[in-house]
C-alpha positions as CSV (number, residue, x, y, z in Angstrom):
1,X,24.7,-38.5,50.2
2,X,21.3,-37.2,51.3
3,X,21.9,-34.0,49.5
4,X,23.2,-35.8,46.5
5,X,20.1,-38.0,46.4
6,X,17.9,-34.9,46.7
7,X,19.5,-33.1,43.8
8,X,19.5,-36.3,41.8
9,X,15.8,-36.5,41.7
10,X,14.2,-35.5,38.4
11,X,12.7,-32.0,38.6
12,X,9.0,-31.7,37.9
13,X,8.1,-29.4,35.0
14,X,4.8,-27.6,35.5
15,X,3.1,-26.8,32.2
16,X,1.4,-23.5,31.8
17,X,-1.6,-23.5,29.5
18,X,-3.0,-20.0,29.1
19,X,-6.8,-19.9,28.7
20,X,-9.0,-17.7,26.6
21,X,-9.7,-15.6,29.7
22,X,-6.0,-15.1,30.3
23,X,-5.5,-13.7,26.7
24,X,-8.7,-11.7,27.0
25,X,-7.5,-10.0,30.2
26,X,-4.1,-9.2,28.6
27,X,-5.8,-7.9,25.5
28,X,-8.2,-5.7,27.5
29,X,-5.3,-4.2,29.4
30,X,-3.5,-3.4,26.2
31,X,-6.7,-1.9,24.8
32,X,-7.1,0.5,27.7
33,X,-3.4,1.4,27.3
34,X,-4.3,2.2,23.7
35,X,-1.7,-0.4,22.4
36,X,-4.4,-1.4,19.9
37,X,-2.4,-3.7,17.6
38,X,-1.0,-5.8,20.4
39,X,-4.5,-5.9,22.0
40,X,-5.9,-7.2,18.7
41,X,-3.4,-10.1,18.7
42,X,-4.2,-11.1,22.3
43,X,-7.9,-10.9,21.7
44,X,-7.7,-13.0,18.5
45,X,-5.8,-15.6,20.5
46,X,-8.5,-15.5,23.1
47,X,-11.2,-16.0,20.5
48,X,-9.3,-19.0,19.0
49,X,-9.3,-20.7,22.4
50,X,-13.0,-19.7,23.2
51,X,-14.7,-19.2,19.9
52,X,-18.2,-19.3,21.4
53,X,-17.6,-16.4,23.8
54,X,-19.5,-13.3,22.5
55,X,-17.8,-10.9,24.9
56,X,-14.3,-11.7,23.5
57,X,-15.6,-11.4,19.9
58,X,-17.3,-8.1,20.7
59,X,-14.1,-6.6,22.3
60,X,-12.1,-7.7,19.3
61,X,-14.6,-6.1,17.0
62,X,-14.4,-2.8,19.0
63,X,-10.6,-2.9,18.8
64,X,-10.7,-3.5,15.0
65,X,-13.0,-0.6,14.6
66,X,-10.6,1.7,16.4
67,X,-7.7,0.7,14.0
68,X,-9.9,1.1,11.0
69,X,-10.5,-2.5,10.1
70,X,-14.3,-2.0,9.7
71,X,-15.0,-5.0,7.5
72,X,-13.3,-7.4,9.9
73,X,-15.2,-5.8,12.8
74,X,-18.5,-6.2,10.9
75,X,-17.9,-9.9,10.3
76,X,-17.3,-10.4,14.0
77,X,-20.4,-8.4,15.0
78,X,-22.7,-10.1,12.5
79,X,-21.5,-13.5,13.8
80,X,-22.4,-12.5,17.3
81,X,-25.9,-11.6,16.3
82,X,-26.4,-14.5,14.0
83,X,-24.8,-17.3,16.0
84,X,-23.3,-16.5,19.4
85,X,-25.8,-14.2,21.1
86,X,-28.7,-12.6,19.2
87,X,-29.7,-10.6,22.3
88,X,-26.4,-8.7,22.4
89,X,-28.2,-5.6,21.0
90,X,-25.3,-3.2,21.4
91,X,-23.7,-5.0,18.3
92,X,-26.3,-3.2,16.2
93,X,-25.0,0.2,17.3
94,X,-21.4,-0.9,16.7
95,X,-22.4,-2.1,13.2
96,X,-24.1,1.2,12.5
97,X,-21.0,3.1,13.5
98,X,-18.8,0.9,11.2
99,X,-21.1,1.2,8.2
100,X,-21.2,5.0,8.7
101,X,-17.4,5.0,8.5
102,X,-17.5,2.9,5.4
103,X,-20.0,5.3,3.8
104,X,-22.7,2.6,3.6
105,X,-25.3,4.9,5.0
106,X,-28.4,2.7,4.3
107,X,-26.9,-0.1,6.4
108,X,-25.8,2.3,9.1
109,X,-29.4,3.8,9.2
110,X,-30.9,0.3,9.5
111,X,-28.7,-0.9,12.3
112,X,-29.0,2.4,14.3
113,X,-32.8,2.1,14.2
114,X,-32.6,-1.6,15.1
115,X,-30.6,-0.7,18.2
116,X,-33.1,2.0,19.2
117,X,-36.1,-0.3,18.6
118,X,-34.6,-2.8,21.1
119,X,-32.9,-0.4,23.5
120,X,-34.8,2.9,23.6
121,X,-33.0,3.9,26.8
122,X,-29.9,1.8,26.3
123,X,-26.3,2.7,27.0
124,X,-25.7,3.9,23.4
125,X,-29.2,5.3,22.6
126,X,-28.0,9.0,22.6
127,X,-25.0,8.1,20.4
128,X,-27.3,6.1,18.1
129,X,-29.7,9.1,17.8
130,X,-26.7,11.4,17.1
131,X,-25.5,9.0,14.4
132,X,-28.9,9.0,12.8
133,X,-28.9,12.8,12.7
134,X,-25.4,12.7,11.1
135,X,-26.5,10.1,8.5
136,X,-29.7,11.8,7.4
137,X,-28.4,15.4,7.6
138,X,-32.0,16.6,7.5
139,X,-35.2,15.3,9.0
140,X,-36.8,14.6,5.6
141,X,-33.9,12.6,4.2
142,X,-35.4,9.7,2.3
143,X,-34.4,6.0,2.1
144,X,-34.2,6.4,-1.6
145,X,-31.4,9.0,-1.3
146,X,-29.5,6.6,1.1
147,X,-29.8,3.9,-1.5
148,X,-28.3,6.2,-4.1
149,X,-25.4,6.9,-1.7
150,X,-24.9,3.2,-1.1
151,X,-24.8,2.6,-4.9
152,X,-22.1,5.2,-5.2
153,X,-20.0,3.6,-2.4
154,X,-20.5,0.2,-3.9
155,X,-19.1,1.3,-7.3
156,X,-16.2,3.1,-5.6
157,X,-15.3,-0.1,-3.7
158,X,-15.6,-2.2,-6.9
159,X,-13.3,0.2,-8.7
160,X,-10.8,0.0,-5.9
161,X,-10.9,-3.8,-6.0
162,X,-10.2,-3.7,-9.7
163,X,-7.3,-1.3,-9.3
164,X,-5.7,-3.4,-6.6
165,X,-6.1,-6.6,-8.7
166,X,-4.5,-4.8,-11.7
167,X,-7.6,-5.1,-13.9
168,X,-7.4,-1.4,-14.9
169,X,-9.7,-1.8,-17.9
170,X,-12.6,-2.9,-15.7
171,X,-11.7,-0.2,-13.2
172,X,-11.9,2.4,-15.9
173,X,-15.3,1.1,-17.1
174,X,-16.7,1.3,-13.5
175,X,-15.2,4.7,-12.9
176,X,-16.6,6.2,-16.1
177,X,-20.1,4.9,-15.2
178,X,-19.7,6.5,-11.7
179,X,-18.6,9.8,-13.2
180,X,-21.5,9.8,-15.7
181,X,-24.0,9.3,-12.8
182,X,-22.1,11.5,-10.3
183,X,-20.3,14.2,-12.3
184,X,-19.1,15.9,-9.1
185,X,-17.6,12.8,-7.4
186,X,-13.9,13.9,-7.7
187,X,-12.5,10.7,-6.1
188,X,-13.7,8.8,-9.1
189,X,-11.8,11.1,-11.4
190,X,-8.6,10.8,-9.4
191,X,-8.9,7.0,-9.4
192,X,-9.6,7.1,-13.2
193,X,-6.4,9.1,-13.7
194,X,-4.4,6.4,-11.7
195,X,-5.9,3.6,-13.8
196,X,-4.9,5.4,-17.0
197,X,-1.4,6.0,-15.7
198,X,-0.9,2.4,-14.7
199,X,-1.9,1.4,-18.2
200,X,0.8,3.8,-19.6
201,X,-1.9,6.1,-21.0
202,X,-0.3,9.2,-19.6
203,X,-2.1,11.7,-21.8
204,X,-5.5,10.4,-20.6
205,X,-4.2,10.4,-17.0
206,X,-3.2,14.1,-17.2
207,X,-6.3,15.2,-19.0
208,X,-8.5,13.5,-16.4
209,X,-6.7,15.5,-13.7
210,X,-7.1,18.6,-15.7
211,X,-10.9,18.1,-15.7
212,X,-10.8,17.8,-11.9
213,X,-8.7,20.9,-11.4
214,X,-10.8,22.9,-13.8
215,X,-14.1,22.0,-12.1
216,X,-12.8,21.7,-8.5
217,X,-10.0,24.2,-8.3
218,X,-7.3,23.2,-5.8
219,X,-8.3,19.5,-5.4
220,X,-5.5,18.2,-3.3
221,X,-5.6,14.6,-4.5
222,X,-5.4,15.7,-8.1
223,X,-2.5,18.0,-7.4
224,X,-0.6,15.3,-5.5
225,X,-1.3,12.7,-8.3
226,X,0.0,15.1,-10.9
227,X,3.2,15.6,-8.9
228,X,3.6,11.8,-8.6
229,X,3.1,11.3,-12.3
230,X,5.6,14.0,-13.2
231,X,8.1,12.5,-10.7
232,X,7.8,9.0,-12.3
233,X,8.2,10.5,-15.8
234,X,11.3,12.5,-14.6
235,X,9.8,15.8,-15.5
236,X,11.8,17.8,-13.0
237,X,10.7,21.3,-14.0
238,X,7.0,20.4,-13.5
239,X,7.9,18.6,-10.2
240,X,9.6,21.7,-8.8
241,X,6.6,23.9,-9.8
242,X,4.1,21.5,-8.1
243,X,6.3,21.2,-5.0
244,X,6.3,24.9,-4.6
245,X,2.5,25.1,-5.1
246,X,1.8,22.2,-2.6
247,X,4.1,23.7,0.0
248,X,1.8,26.7,0.3
249,X,-1.3,24.6,1.0
250,X,-2.4,24.2,4.6
251,X,-5.1,21.5,4.6
252,X,-7.4,21.1,7.6
253,X,-8.4,17.4,7.3
254,X,-6.0,14.8,8.7
255,X,-6.5,12.6,5.6
256,X,-5.3,15.5,3.4
257,X,-2.3,16.2,5.6
258,X,-1.3,12.5,5.3
259,X,-1.7,12.6,1.5
260,X,0.5,15.7,1.3
261,X,3.2,14.2,3.6
262,X,3.2,10.8,1.8
263,X,3.4,12.5,-1.6
264,X,6.4,14.7,-0.5
265,X,8.0,11.5,0.9
266,X,7.5,9.5,-2.3
267,X,9.0,12.3,-4.4
268,X,12.1,12.8,-2.1
269,X,11.1,16.0,-0.5
270,X,11.9,14.7,3.0
271,X,11.8,17.9,5.0
272,X,8.3,18.7,3.8
273,X,7.2,15.1,4.3
274,X,8.5,15.1,7.9
275,X,6.8,18.4,8.7
276,X,3.4,17.1,7.9
277,X,3.8,13.5,9.1
278,X,5.4,14.4,12.5
279,X,2.7,17.0,13.1
280,X,0.1,14.3,12.5
281,X,1.8,12.0,14.9
282,X,1.9,14.6,17.6
283,X,-1.8,15.1,17.2
284,X,-2.4,11.4,17.9
285,X,-3.1,10.4,14.3
286,X,-3.6,6.6,14.1
287,X,-2.0,5.9,10.8
288,X,-1.4,2.6,9.0
289,X,1.8,1.0,7.9
290,X,2.2,3.4,5.0
291,X,2.0,6.4,7.3
292,X,4.8,5.1,9.6
293,X,6.9,4.0,6.6
294,X,7.0,7.6,5.2
295,X,7.6,9.0,8.7
296,X,10.5,6.7,9.2
297,X,11.9,7.4,5.8
298,X,11.7,11.2,6.1
299,X,13.1,11.2,9.6
300,X,16.0,9.0,8.6
301,X,17.0,11.3,5.7
302,X,16.9,14.3,8.0
303,X,19.0,12.6,10.7
304,X,16.2,12.1,13.3
305,X,17.4,8.7,14.2
306,X,15.2,8.1,17.3
307,X,12.0,9.1,15.5
308,X,12.9,7.0,12.5
309,X,13.6,3.9,14.6
310,X,10.4,4.3,16.6
311,X,8.3,4.7,13.5
312,X,10.0,1.7,11.9
313,X,8.9,-0.5,14.8
314,X,5.3,0.5,14.0
315,X,6.0,-0.5,10.3
316,X,7.1,-3.9,11.5
317,X,3.9,-4.4,13.6
318,X,1.9,-3.9,10.4
319,X,4.2,-5.8,8.0
320,X,6.7,-8.1,9.8
321,X,8.2,-9.1,6.5
322,X,9.7,-5.7,6.2
323,X,12.1,-6.4,9.1
324,X,15.7,-5.8,7.9
325,X,14.5,-3.5,5.1
326,X,14.5,-0.2,7.0
327,X,15.6,2.9,5.0
328,X,18.9,3.1,6.8
329,X,19.7,-0.6,6.7
330,X,22.0,-0.4,3.7
331,X,22.7,3.3,3.8
332,X,26.5,2.8,3.8
333,X,26.6,-0.1,1.5
334,X,28.2,0.4,-1.9
335,X,25.8,-0.9,-4.5
336,X,26.4,-1.6,-8.2
337,X,24.7,1.7,-9.1
338,X,27.7,3.5,-7.7
339,X,30.3,1.6,-9.8
340,X,30.5,3.2,-13.2
341,X,32.9,0.5,-14.5
342,X,30.3,-2.2,-13.6
343,X,27.6,-0.3,-15.4
344,X,29.7,0.3,-18.6
345,X,30.6,-3.4,-18.6
346,X,26.9,-4.3,-18.6
347,X,26.3,-1.9,-21.4
348,X,28.6,-4.0,-23.6
349,X,26.7,-7.2,-22.8
350,X,25.0,-9.2,-25.6
351,X,21.9,-9.7,-23.5
352,X,19.1,-7.1,-23.5
353,X,18.3,-7.6,-19.8
354,X,21.9,-6.8,-18.8
355,X,21.8,-3.5,-20.8
356,X,18.4,-2.6,-19.5
357,X,19.7,-3.1,-15.9
358,X,22.7,-0.9,-16.7
359,X,20.4,1.9,-17.8
360,X,18.4,1.5,-14.6
361,X,21.6,1.6,-12.5
362,X,22.7,4.7,-14.3
363,X,19.5,6.4,-13.3
364,X,20.4,5.8,-9.6
365,X,24.1,6.4,-9.9
366,X,25.9,9.2,-8.2
367,X,28.0,9.3,-11.4
368,X,25.0,9.5,-13.7
369,X,26.3,12.7,-15.4
370,X,29.6,11.1,-16.2
371,X,28.0,7.8,-17.5
372,X,25.5,9.4,-19.8
373,X,28.3,11.2,-21.7
374,X,30.0,7.9,-22.5
375,X,29.7,6.7,-26.1
376,X,28.6,3.2,-24.8
377,X,25.6,5.0,-23.3
378,X,24.5,7.7,-25.7
379,X,25.5,5.9,-29.0
380,X,25.4,2.2,-28.1
381,X,25.0,0.3,-31.4
382,X,23.7,-2.7,-29.4
383,X,20.6,-0.8,-28.1
384,X,17.2,-1.9,-29.5
385,X,14.7,0.9,-30.0
386,X,13.2,0.2,-26.6
387,X,16.6,0.4,-24.9
388,X,17.3,3.7,-26.8
389,X,14.0,5.1,-25.5
390,X,14.9,4.1,-22.0
391,X,18.4,5.6,-22.2
392,X,16.9,8.9,-23.6
393,X,14.3,8.9,-20.8
394,X,17.1,8.7,-18.2
395,X,18.9,11.6,-19.9
396,X,15.6,13.5,-19.4
397,X,14.8,13.9,-23.0
398,X,11.1,14.3,-23.8
399,X,10.4,10.6,-24.5
400,X,7.0,9.1,-24.3
401,X,7.1,5.3,-24.4
402,X,4.4,3.5,-22.4
403,X,6.2,0.1,-22.2
404,X,9.5,1.4,-21.0
405,X,7.8,3.7,-18.5
406,X,6.1,0.6,-17.1
407,X,9.3,-1.4,-17.0
408,X,10.9,1.5,-15.1
409,X,8.0,1.8,-12.6
410,X,8.2,-1.9,-11.8
411,X,12.0,-1.8,-11.3
412,X,11.4,1.2,-9.0
413,X,8.9,-0.8,-7.0
414,X,11.6,-3.4,-6.5
415,X,14.1,-0.7,-5.6
416,X,12.0,0.3,-2.6
417,X,13.0,-3.0,-1.0
418,X,16.3,-3.9,-2.7
419,X,18.7,-1.0,-2.6
420,X,21.4,-0.4,-3.2
421,X,21.7,-3.1,-5.8
422,X,24.1,-5.8,-4.6
423,X,25.6,-8.5,-6.8
424,X,23.0,-10.9,-5.4
425,X,20.1,-8.5,-5.9
426,X,21.1,-7.9,-9.5
427,X,19.7,-11.3,-10.4
428,X,16.3,-10.1,-9.3
429,X,16.4,-7.1,-11.6
430,X,17.8,-9.1,-14.4
431,X,14.9,-11.5,-14.1
432,X,12.4,-8.6,-14.3
433,X,14.0,-7.1,-17.4
434,X,14.2,-10.5,-19.0
435,X,10.5,-11.1,-18.3
436,X,9.7,-7.6,-19.5
437,X,11.6,-8.1,-22.8
438,X,9.8,-11.3,-23.5
439,X,6.4,-9.7,-22.6
440,X,7.0,-7.0,-25.2
441,X,7.9,-9.5,-27.9
442,X,4.8,-11.6,-27.2
443,X,2.5,-8.6,-26.9
444,X,1.3,-9.3,-23.4
445,X,-0.6,-6.4,-21.8
446,X,1.5,-4.8,-19.1
447,X,-0.3,-3.3,-16.1
448,X,-0.1,-3.4,-12.3
449,X,3.7,-2.9,-11.7
450,X,3.4,-4.0,-8.0
451,X,1.9,-7.3,-9.1
452,X,4.7,-8.0,-11.6
453,X,7.3,-7.0,-9.1
454,X,5.8,-9.3,-6.5
455,X,5.6,-12.2,-8.9
456,X,9.2,-11.8,-10.1
457,X,10.4,-11.6,-6.5
458,X,8.4,-14.8,-5.5
459,X,9.9,-16.7,-8.5
460,X,13.3,-15.4,-7.7
461,X,13.1,-16.6,-4.1
462,X,11.9,-20.0,-5.3
463,X,14.8,-20.4,-7.8
464,X,17.2,-19.7,-5.0
465,X,15.5,-22.3,-2.8
466,X,14.5,-19.6,-0.3
467,X,11.2,-20.3,1.4
468,X,8.7,-17.5,1.0
469,X,5.0,-18.0,1.0
470,X,2.7,-16.3,-1.5
471,X,0.9,-14.7,1.5
472,X,4.2,-13.1,2.7
473,X,5.1,-11.7,-0.7
474,X,1.5,-10.5,-1.5
475,X,1.3,-8.7,1.9
476,X,4.6,-7.1,1.3
477,X,3.5,-5.6,-2.0
478,X,0.0,-4.8,-0.9
479,X,-1.8,-7.1,-3.4
480,X,-4.1,-10.1,-3.0
481,X,-2.8,-13.7,-3.1
482,X,-5.0,-14.5,-6.1
483,X,-3.5,-11.6,-8.0
484,X,0.0,-12.7,-7.1
485,X,-0.8,-16.3,-8.2
486,X,-2.1,-15.0,-11.6
487,X,1.1,-13.0,-12.3
488,X,3.4,-15.8,-11.1
489,X,2.0,-17.9,-14.0
490,X,2.7,-15.1,-16.4
491,X,6.3,-14.8,-15.1
492,X,7.0,-18.5,-15.3
493,X,5.6,-18.7,-18.9
494,X,7.7,-15.8,-20.0
495,X,10.8,-17.1,-18.4
496,X,10.4,-20.4,-20.2
497,X,10.4,-18.4,-23.5
498,X,13.3,-16.2,-22.4
499,X,16.6,-16.7,-24.1
500,X,18.3,-16.2,-20.7
501,X,17.2,-19.7,-19.8
502,X,18.3,-21.4,-23.0
């Protein structure tokens, strides 16, 4: 009885409430182990619990700097100096370092001097002096020249923001101004070429790259962009020539090696992609989610399962929503693109979006050579001029059609995440081609394929009553929430007009 009574007593549950100090200690240990992304998470939690503690904010800022999140780091450091602890002078040195990385040399110059004024013999005084030497290049470097450099960086950032938001006309305007003021700033030319290409102005895109390569022979970014453009336009002969050329290049800078590896990965040259990306990893390169994505992708296609899985874990750390979308996740699945009978049936449909999807599936079919010989494909009386142009493009005829090239690029963006095409996923593509068809009829300007793809995906989830936040979808497609929201409105308006909803 005694024992029964003892065990019958209600057990006491002791709650554990971790403190900011607990999370700070965990984050610091992870930082010293160089597990920077996990360290960041713990330090952010510590700062949530103790938002007035400058040491936590400073350590989080240092961690953010090391993973390349300079803007976030600067916000933390400025808050320490403005609010938490104005006497924490080392923050001036950390700010100077961040601004130097961002190319904002005037700000870097100012903060480095502020640190030395306050800490002439401080812990980072020698580093600050070295940084000033690096910034000024020569002893007589003037503040005016630093302001000119800052103006250039400001315009570059503005153009990048416009590109990411899909406002390519404004991006072109800023980039042209930049080129006029700085005719040797090749990055502006390369971004201008991208803006033209996104707008479907392929001739202007290629001519811009020609200017770069004429004036700056061998410019790697221009060569890589040219390869990507030809790849999307299905110009296989030009693709092969450029692959051979780029395979001979041996860049010194890590940034260039990554560019080369990612470009090879995007264009399906997995062996070449893996060579560069794996080499970078061995050298301790701290890449972002894109780096690990292409490493995982190339490793998978070459059969390096362990490397692919390890790289994919890193991708998930950057973008948790990509879980379940690994390159090998559906490798054995039998998608609609590999069923010729299903494709031919869709080619007979009375609906334009069904036929457009059939053409897209043909492009990715292992039986493509068989399908394009069918009368339903090459001489389909149901095809509109735009469908005919698409079908000819897939047959690798020399077709230039900006609208259909845009439609295909957007579908390809979706195909990164939804392949092979299952019966369920087909609805997503049908929605896109329906939206596209209505956009062409109404004369809506088509740009920013990633934003259109993201908006269609979000609306598709919503119609299926699947909960996905705009933040999740925008992060997945590397666009801002405001951009996604804008394009969601466009998609909804076009779907209301679409005959598929009648």
